Structures are given as C-alpha cells and as structure tokens.
A tleap script that builds the chain and sets N, CA, C and O, in Angstrom:
source leaprc.protein.ff14SB
mol = sequence {
  NMET ASN LEU GLN GLU ASP TYR GLU LYS GLY
  ASP ILE VAL TYR VAL MET TYR ARG ASN PRO
  HIE ALA GLN SER VAL ALA GLN ILE GLN GLU
  ALA ALA VAL VAL GLN HIE PRO GLU GLU PRO
  GLY GLU LEU ALA LEU PHE PHE TYR ASP THR
  TYR TYR PRO LEU ASN GLU GLN ILE ALA VAL
  TYR LYS THR GLU GLU GLU ALA ASN GLU ALA
  TYR GLN PHE TYR PHE GLY ASP ALA ASP GLY
  ALA ASN TYR TYR CGLY
}
set mol.1.N position { 3.640 -47.875 28.913 }
set mol.1.CA position { 3.372 -48.990 28.960 }
set mol.1.C position { 3.807 -49.924 27.780 }
set mol.1.O position { 3.231 -49.829 26.697 }
set mol.2.N position { 4.698 -50.717 27.956 }
set mol.2.CA position { 4.993 -51.864 26.972 }
set mol.2.C position { 4.618 -52.984 27.142 }
set mol.2.O position { 5.241 -53.787 27.837 }
set mol.3.N position { 3.602 -53.231 26.577 }
set mol.3.CA position { 3.155 -54.819 26.725 }
set mol.3.C position { 3.995 -55.819 25.918 }
set mol.3.O position { 3.350 -56.810 25.576 }
set mol.4.N position { 4.877 -55.803 25.654 }
set mol.4.CA position { 6.198 -56.894 25.044 }
set mol.4.C position { 7.031 -56.928 25.970 }
set mol.4.O position { 8.074 -57.582 25.975 }
set mol.5.N position { 6.480 -55.980 27.107 }
set mol.5.CA position { 7.619 -56.269 28.374 }
set mol.5.C position { 6.819 -57.340 29.437 }
set mol.5.O position { 7.194 -58.228 30.203 }
set mol.6.N position { 5.625 -56.803 29.084 }
set mol.6.CA position { 4.860 -57.767 30.267 }
set mol.6.C position { 4.558 -58.626 30.398 }
set mol.6.O position { 4.321 -59.147 31.488 }
set mol.7.N position { 4.401 -59.328 28.850 }
set mol.7.CA position { 3.988 -60.946 28.975 }
set mol.7.C position { 5.288 -61.454 27.977 }
set mol.7.O position { 6.028 -60.778 27.263 }
set mol.8.N position { 5.246 -63.135 28.264 }
set mol.8.CA position { 5.879 -63.863 27.665 }
set mol.8.C position { 5.043 -64.631 26.604 }
set mol.8.O position { 3.828 -64.803 26.507 }
set mol.9.N position { 6.014 -65.005 25.897 }
set mol.9.CA position { 5.390 -66.443 24.774 }
set mol.9.C position { 4.861 -67.603 25.405 }
set mol.9.O position { 5.587 -68.357 26.053 }
set mol.10.N position { 3.854 -67.758 25.282 }
set mol.10.CA position { 3.042 -68.834 25.568 }
set mol.10.C position { 2.168 -68.712 26.887 }
set mol.10.O position { 1.487 -69.675 27.238 }
set mol.11.N position { 2.188 -67.165 27.848 }
set mol.11.CA position { 1.227 -66.633 28.284 }
set mol.11.C position { -0.520 -66.702 27.594 }
set mol.11.O position { -0.910 -66.585 26.433 }
set mol.12.N position { -1.058 -66.873 28.509 }
set mol.12.CA position { -2.444 -67.188 28.435 }
set mol.12.C position { -2.831 -65.934 28.782 }
set mol.12.O position { -2.259 -65.469 29.768 }
set mol.13.N position { -4.072 -64.908 27.965 }
set mol.13.CA position { -4.796 -63.911 28.193 }
set mol.13.C position { -6.062 -63.829 28.100 }
set mol.13.O position { -6.836 -64.764 27.893 }
set mol.14.N position { -6.309 -62.761 28.243 }
set mol.14.CA position { -8.074 -62.770 27.789 }
set mol.14.C position { -7.933 -61.244 27.378 }
set mol.14.O position { -7.234 -60.382 27.911 }
set mol.15.N position { -8.769 -61.143 26.306 }
set mol.15.CA position { -9.089 -59.817 25.835 }
set mol.15.C position { -10.342 -58.893 25.530 }
set mol.15.O position { -11.391 -59.511 25.354 }
set mol.16.N position { -10.372 -58.169 25.483 }
set mol.16.CA position { -11.630 -57.211 25.141 }
set mol.16.C position { -11.575 -56.819 24.039 }
set mol.16.O position { -10.852 -55.873 23.725 }
set mol.17.N position { -12.595 -57.686 22.911 }
set mol.17.CA position { -12.087 -57.690 21.683 }
set mol.17.C position { -13.737 -57.324 21.034 }
set mol.17.O position { -14.678 -58.080 21.277 }
set mol.18.N position { -13.889 -56.128 20.235 }
set mol.18.CA position { -15.064 -55.407 19.351 }
set mol.18.C position { -15.195 -55.773 18.397 }
set mol.18.O position { -14.451 -55.566 17.439 }
set mol.19.N position { -16.529 -56.638 18.422 }
set mol.19.CA position { -16.942 -56.827 16.999 }
set mol.19.C position { -16.565 -56.143 15.808 }
set mol.19.O position { -17.579 -55.476 15.601 }
set mol.20.N position { -15.610 -55.819 14.707 }
set mol.20.CA position { -15.271 -55.218 13.441 }
set mol.20.C position { -16.652 -54.849 12.621 }
set mol.20.O position { -16.843 -53.838 11.946 }
set mol.21.N position { -17.505 -55.870 12.845 }
set mol.21.CA position { -18.831 -55.415 11.442 }
set mol.21.C position { -20.176 -54.934 12.817 }
set mol.21.O position { -21.348 -55.245 12.601 }
set mol.22.N position { -19.796 -54.194 14.124 }
set mol.22.CA position { -21.174 -54.374 14.880 }
set mol.22.C position { -20.390 -53.926 16.120 }
set mol.22.O position { -20.262 -54.769 17.007 }
set mol.23.N position { -19.563 -52.073 16.400 }
set mol.23.CA position { -18.817 -51.744 16.962 }
set mol.23.C position { -19.607 -51.640 18.392 }
set mol.23.O position { -18.946 -51.098 19.278 }
set mol.24.N position { -21.160 -52.158 18.816 }
set mol.24.CA position { -21.541 -51.940 20.214 }
set mol.24.C position { -21.194 -53.200 20.460 }
set mol.24.O position { -21.241 -53.262 21.688 }
set mol.25.N position { -20.807 -54.465 19.972 }
set mol.25.CA position { -21.076 -55.568 20.547 }
set mol.25.C position { -19.303 -56.333 20.516 }
set mol.25.O position { -18.520 -56.610 19.607 }
set mol.26.N position { -19.266 -56.461 22.142 }
set mol.26.CA position { -17.966 -56.718 22.835 }
set mol.26.C position { -17.648 -57.857 23.532 }
set mol.26.O position { -18.528 -58.485 24.120 }
set mol.27.N position { -16.350 -58.247 23.540 }
set mol.27.CA position { -16.833 -59.914 23.990 }
set mol.27.C position { -15.413 -59.748 24.945 }
set mol.27.O position { -14.713 -58.748 25.099 }
set mol.28.N position { -15.253 -61.237 25.574 }
set mol.28.CA position { -13.465 -61.196 26.487 }
set mol.28.C position { -13.412 -62.552 24.987 }
set mol.28.O position { -14.364 -63.106 24.437 }
set mol.29.N position { -12.050 -62.688 24.750 }
set mol.29.CA position { -12.199 -63.850 24.388 }
set mol.29.C position { -10.526 -63.999 25.041 }
set mol.29.O position { -9.635 -63.166 25.207 }
set mol.30.N position { -10.627 -65.645 25.330 }
set mol.30.CA position { -8.661 -65.725 25.536 }
set mol.30.C position { -8.260 -65.685 24.346 }
set mol.30.O position { -8.782 -65.669 23.232 }
set mol.31.N position { -6.897 -65.666 24.911 }
set mol.31.CA position { -5.856 -65.096 23.664 }
set mol.31.C position { -4.579 -66.264 23.905 }
set mol.31.O position { -4.624 -66.777 25.022 }
set mol.32.N position { -3.628 -66.672 23.146 }
set mol.32.CA position { -2.850 -66.885 23.607 }
set mol.32.C position { -1.677 -65.819 23.481 }
set mol.32.O position { -1.917 -64.968 22.625 }
set mol.33.N position { -0.446 -65.670 24.150 }
set mol.33.CA position { 0.619 -64.592 23.830 }
set mol.33.C position { 1.633 -65.771 22.531 }
set mol.33.O position { 1.976 -66.915 22.830 }
set mol.34.N position { 1.871 -65.239 21.429 }
set mol.34.CA position { 2.987 -65.559 20.898 }
set mol.34.C position { 4.439 -65.038 20.306 }
set mol.34.O position { 4.809 -64.057 20.952 }
set mol.35.N position { 5.516 -65.465 19.102 }
set mol.35.CA position { 5.824 -64.793 18.632 }
set mol.35.C position { 4.837 -64.438 17.378 }
set mol.35.O position { 3.768 -64.864 16.942 }
set mol.36.N position { 5.760 -63.449 17.044 }
set mol.36.CA position { 4.779 -62.499 15.781 }
set mol.36.C position { 5.425 -63.115 14.500 }
set mol.36.O position { 6.579 -62.895 14.133 }
set mol.37.N position { 4.374 -64.045 13.771 }
set mol.37.CA position { 4.763 -64.796 12.593 }
set mol.37.C position { 5.853 -63.870 11.305 }
set mol.37.O position { 6.775 -64.143 10.537 }
set mol.38.N position { 5.121 -62.806 11.659 }
set mol.38.CA position { 6.319 -61.617 10.120 }
set mol.38.C position { 7.276 -60.817 11.328 }
set mol.38.O position { 8.230 -60.222 10.828 }
set mol.39.N position { 7.209 -60.744 12.334 }
set mol.39.CA position { 8.057 -59.524 12.955 }
set mol.39.C position { 8.917 -60.285 13.775 }
set mol.39.O position { 8.236 -60.640 14.738 }
set mol.40.N position { 10.413 -60.846 13.916 }
set mol.40.CA position { 11.299 -61.427 14.536 }
set mol.40.C position { 11.404 -60.486 15.722 }
set mol.40.O position { 11.619 -59.274 15.724 }
set mol.41.N position { 11.178 -61.422 16.848 }
set mol.41.CA position { 11.490 -60.600 17.997 }
set mol.41.C position { 10.143 -59.778 18.560 }
set mol.41.O position { 10.262 -58.962 19.473 }
set mol.42.N position { 9.231 -59.982 18.120 }
set mol.42.CA position { 7.774 -59.337 18.798 }
set mol.42.C position { 7.006 -60.404 18.946 }
set mol.42.O position { 7.084 -61.408 18.238 }
set mol.43.N position { 6.142 -60.224 19.973 }
set mol.43.CA position { 4.981 -60.890 20.632 }
set mol.43.C position { 3.520 -60.225 20.025 }
set mol.43.O position { 3.133 -59.056 20.049 }
set mol.44.N position { 2.811 -61.569 19.420 }
set mol.44.CA position { 1.545 -61.278 19.189 }
set mol.44.C position { 0.400 -62.037 20.056 }
set mol.44.O position { 0.497 -63.101 20.668 }
set mol.45.N position { -0.508 -61.326 19.946 }
set mol.45.CA position { -1.836 -61.928 20.422 }
set mol.45.C position { -2.287 -62.862 19.146 }
set mol.45.O position { -2.356 -62.454 17.986 }
set mol.46.N position { -2.557 -64.095 19.558 }
set mol.46.CA position { -4.020 -65.528 18.828 }
set mol.46.C position { -5.124 -65.515 19.055 }
set mol.46.O position { -5.749 -66.021 19.987 }
set mol.47.N position { -5.316 -65.165 18.550 }
set mol.47.CA position { -6.857 -65.825 18.754 }
set mol.47.C position { -8.023 -65.614 17.337 }
set mol.47.O position { -7.780 -64.760 16.484 }
set mol.48.N position { -9.294 -66.519 17.248 }
set mol.48.CA position { -9.751 -66.630 16.106 }
set mol.48.C position { -9.759 -66.648 15.367 }
set mol.48.O position { -10.563 -66.204 14.549 }
set mol.49.N position { -7.894 -67.743 15.173 }
set mol.49.CA position { -7.246 -67.999 14.026 }
set mol.49.C position { -6.344 -67.110 13.584 }
set mol.49.O position { -5.640 -67.414 12.622 }
set mol.50.N position { -6.215 -65.865 14.210 }
set mol.50.CA position { -5.476 -64.848 13.735 }
set mol.50.C position { -4.601 -64.126 14.140 }
set mol.50.O position { -4.594 -64.246 15.365 }
set mol.51.N position { -3.917 -63.497 13.853 }
set mol.51.CA position { -1.878 -62.978 15.087 }
set mol.51.C position { -2.749 -61.293 14.994 }
set mol.51.O position { -3.113 -60.902 13.885 }
set mol.52.N position { -2.924 -60.697 15.853 }
set mol.52.CA position { -2.863 -59.360 16.076 }
set mol.52.C position { -1.334 -59.074 16.888 }
set mol.52.O position { -0.514 -59.756 17.503 }
set mol.53.N position { -1.466 -57.921 16.566 }
set mol.53.CA position { -0.261 -56.748 17.640 }
set mol.53.C position { -0.716 -56.979 19.241 }
set mol.53.O position { -1.805 -56.954 19.813 }
set mol.54.N position { 0.551 -57.196 19.640 }
set mol.54.CA position { 0.542 -57.122 21.342 }
set mol.54.C position { 1.191 -55.630 21.867 }
set mol.54.O position { 2.287 -55.292 22.313 }
set mol.55.N position { -0.278 -54.823 21.525 }
set mol.55.CA position { -0.310 -53.147 21.897 }
set mol.55.C position { -1.623 -52.912 22.047 }
set mol.55.O position { -2.692 -53.395 21.673 }
set mol.56.N position { -1.070 -51.683 22.962 }
set mol.56.CA position { -2.587 -51.183 23.478 }
set mol.56.C position { -3.537 -50.727 22.763 }
set mol.56.O position { -4.257 -49.798 23.129 }
set mol.57.N position { -3.651 -51.370 21.592 }
set mol.57.CA position { -4.921 -51.469 20.809 }
set mol.57.C position { -5.975 -52.446 21.232 }
set mol.57.O position { -7.101 -52.368 20.741 }
set mol.58.N position { -5.735 -53.165 21.926 }
set mol.58.CA position { -6.581 -54.495 22.450 }
set mol.58.C position { -6.287 -54.381 23.848 }
set mol.58.O position { -5.190 -54.578 24.370 }
set mol.59.N position { -7.086 -54.131 24.269 }
set mol.59.CA position { -7.243 -54.527 26.211 }
set mol.59.C position { -6.744 -55.755 26.480 }
set mol.59.O position { -7.353 -56.483 25.696 }
set mol.60.N position { -6.081 -56.358 27.048 }
set mol.60.CA position { -5.419 -57.071 27.542 }
set mol.60.C position { -5.534 -57.743 29.075 }
set mol.60.O position { -5.146 -56.763 29.712 }
set mol.61.N position { -5.695 -58.341 29.668 }
set mol.61.CA position { -6.384 -58.470 30.527 }
set mol.61.C position { -5.408 -60.298 31.103 }
set mol.61.O position { -5.796 -61.261 30.441 }
set mol.62.N position { -4.619 -60.529 31.888 }
set mol.62.CA position { -4.301 -61.373 32.625 }
set mol.62.C position { -4.595 -62.457 33.349 }
set mol.62.O position { -3.904 -63.453 33.562 }
set mol.63.N position { -6.172 -62.066 33.878 }
set mol.63.CA position { -7.486 -63.232 34.119 }
set mol.63.C position { -8.166 -63.012 33.771 }
set mol.63.O position { -8.277 -61.856 33.363 }
set mol.64.N position { -9.268 -63.988 33.623 }
set mol.64.CA position { -10.230 -64.121 33.328 }
set mol.64.C position { -11.367 -62.899 33.869 }
set mol.64.O position { -12.285 -62.341 33.267 }
set mol.65.N position { -10.743 -62.736 35.597 }
set mol.65.CA position { -11.730 -62.169 36.854 }
set mol.65.C position { -11.318 -60.807 35.938 }
set mol.65.O position { -12.085 -60.054 35.337 }
set mol.66.N position { -10.049 -60.755 36.022 }
set mol.66.CA position { -10.189 -58.691 35.465 }
set mol.66.C position { -10.257 -58.435 33.976 }
set mol.66.O position { -9.995 -57.317 33.531 }
set mol.67.N position { -10.661 -59.618 33.063 }
set mol.67.CA position { -11.334 -59.078 32.092 }
set mol.67.C position { -13.111 -58.726 32.364 }
set mol.67.O position { -13.730 -57.727 32.000 }
set mol.68.N position { -13.631 -59.950 33.138 }
set mol.68.CA position { -15.258 -59.939 33.280 }
set mol.68.C position { -15.180 -58.240 33.887 }
set mol.68.O position { -15.695 -57.256 33.358 }
set mol.69.N position { -14.247 -58.302 35.337 }
set mol.69.CA position { -13.937 -56.727 35.886 }
set mol.69.C position { -14.463 -55.693 35.010 }
set mol.69.O position { -15.576 -55.180 35.125 }
set mol.70.N position { -13.654 -55.439 34.190 }
set mol.70.CA position { -13.560 -54.407 32.917 }
set mol.70.C position { -14.629 -54.187 32.333 }
set mol.70.O position { -15.263 -53.137 32.229 }
set mol.71.N position { -14.939 -55.734 31.743 }
set mol.71.CA position { -15.875 -55.573 30.916 }
set mol.71.C position { -17.550 -54.867 31.529 }
set mol.71.O position { -18.402 -54.266 30.875 }
set mol.72.N position { -17.544 -55.185 32.790 }
set mol.72.CA position { -18.880 -55.130 33.613 }
set mol.72.C position { -18.566 -53.117 33.607 }
set mol.72.O position { -19.377 -52.325 33.125 }
set mol.73.N position { -17.453 -52.779 34.148 }
set mol.73.CA position { -17.710 -51.407 34.324 }
set mol.73.C position { -17.564 -50.836 32.972 }
set mol.73.O position { -17.717 -49.622 32.836 }
set mol.74.N position { -17.229 -51.725 31.760 }
set mol.74.CA position { -17.127 -50.014 30.705 }
set mol.74.C position { -19.211 -50.806 29.694 }
set mol.74.O position { -19.961 -50.221 28.912 }
set mol.75.N position { -19.289 -51.987 30.208 }
set mol.75.CA position { -20.676 -52.280 29.418 }
set mol.75.C position { -21.527 -52.726 30.551 }
set mol.75.O position { -22.175 -53.567 29.929 }
set mol.76.N position { -21.864 -52.762 31.410 }
set mol.76.CA position { -22.726 -53.299 32.498 }
set mol.76.C position { -22.566 -54.388 33.194 }
set mol.76.O position { -21.494 -54.835 33.603 }
set mol.77.N position { -23.726 -54.876 33.354 }
set mol.77.CA position { -24.259 -56.615 33.505 }
set mol.77.C position { -23.866 -57.289 32.522 }
set mol.77.O position { -24.489 -57.221 31.462 }
set mol.78.N position { -22.693 -58.129 32.659 }
set mol.78.CA position { -21.753 -59.413 31.825 }
set mol.78.C position { -23.406 -60.549 31.871 }
set mol.78.O position { -23.646 -61.333 30.953 }
set mol.79.N position { -24.370 -60.380 33.136 }
set mol.79.CA position { -25.300 -61.786 32.213 }
set mol.79.C position { -26.181 -61.568 31.169 }
set mol.79.O position { -26.922 -60.725 30.664 }
set mol.80.N position { -25.756 -62.740 31.068 }
set mol.80.CA position { -26.845 -62.790 28.725 }
set mol.80.C position { -26.294 -62.268 28.230 }
set mol.80.O position { -26.848 -62.160 27.136 }
set mol.81.N position { -24.625 -61.279 28.221 }
set mol.81.CA position { -23.959 -60.514 27.423 }
set mol.81.C position { -22.873 -61.372 26.806 }
set mol.81.O position { -22.316 -62.203 27.524 }
set mol.82.N position { -22.489 -61.227 25.404 }
set mol.82.CA position { -21.687 -61.936 24.722 }
set mol.82.C position { -19.955 -61.986 25.205 }
set mol.82.O position { -18.987 -61.425 24.691 }
set mol.83.N position { -20.047 -62.907 26.405 }
set mol.83.CA position { -18.272 -62.640 26.836 }
set mol.83.C position { -17.740 -64.228 27.261 }
set mol.83.O position { -18.430 -65.241 27.381 }
set mol.84.N position { -16.692 -64.109 27.388 }
set mol.84.CA position { -16.213 -65.441 26.888 }
set mol.84.C position { -16.505 -65.882 28.528 }
set mol.84.O position { -16.173 -64.955 29.267 }
set mol.85.N position { -17.066 -67.118 29.305 }
set mol.85.CA position { -16.927 -67.981 29.985 }
set mol.85.C position { -18.661 -68.430 30.260 }
set mol.85.O position { -18.945 -69.380 30.990 }
savepdb mol mol.pdb
quit
C-alpha cells in the first residue's frame, strides 16, 4: 500500500501514535497531510508541531471513528484512555 497515493495535501486524518518515552501509551491524534518541507513531491503528516513521514510506520485512518475502532481492537475499551476526542 502506498499511502502517498491514498491521501492529498490538505486532508485531515487520524493517527494512532505511541508515546516514544512510554511505549505502552498510545493515543489517537488528529493530523494534517501536508507537503513534506524537506522532500519535494512527498507528503508528510503534521501533528504535535512536527512533520512525520507519511508511510506505514504510523497507523493512519481517514475518520476518527475508524481510528477509535482500531484503538479499541488493539488496546481495549477507550473509555478513560488517552485518545483524541
């Protein structure tokens, strides 16, 4: 799957993001698909004031509902958990 072909600049997506300091902590975060500032012709995800490559390293979902369903599947009940929304 080539995520670069699935999304366009300006799309708003939802990503499942793991805290790099506490791998057991994951959350859903809204992100923008933007032009990569250092790679002409490539797209990136922008969230937490940082650019991330738009690739399979980060779980990307088109809707918040899809992201929440995936979160629940992988981490259990989202009530009280650290997720977007």
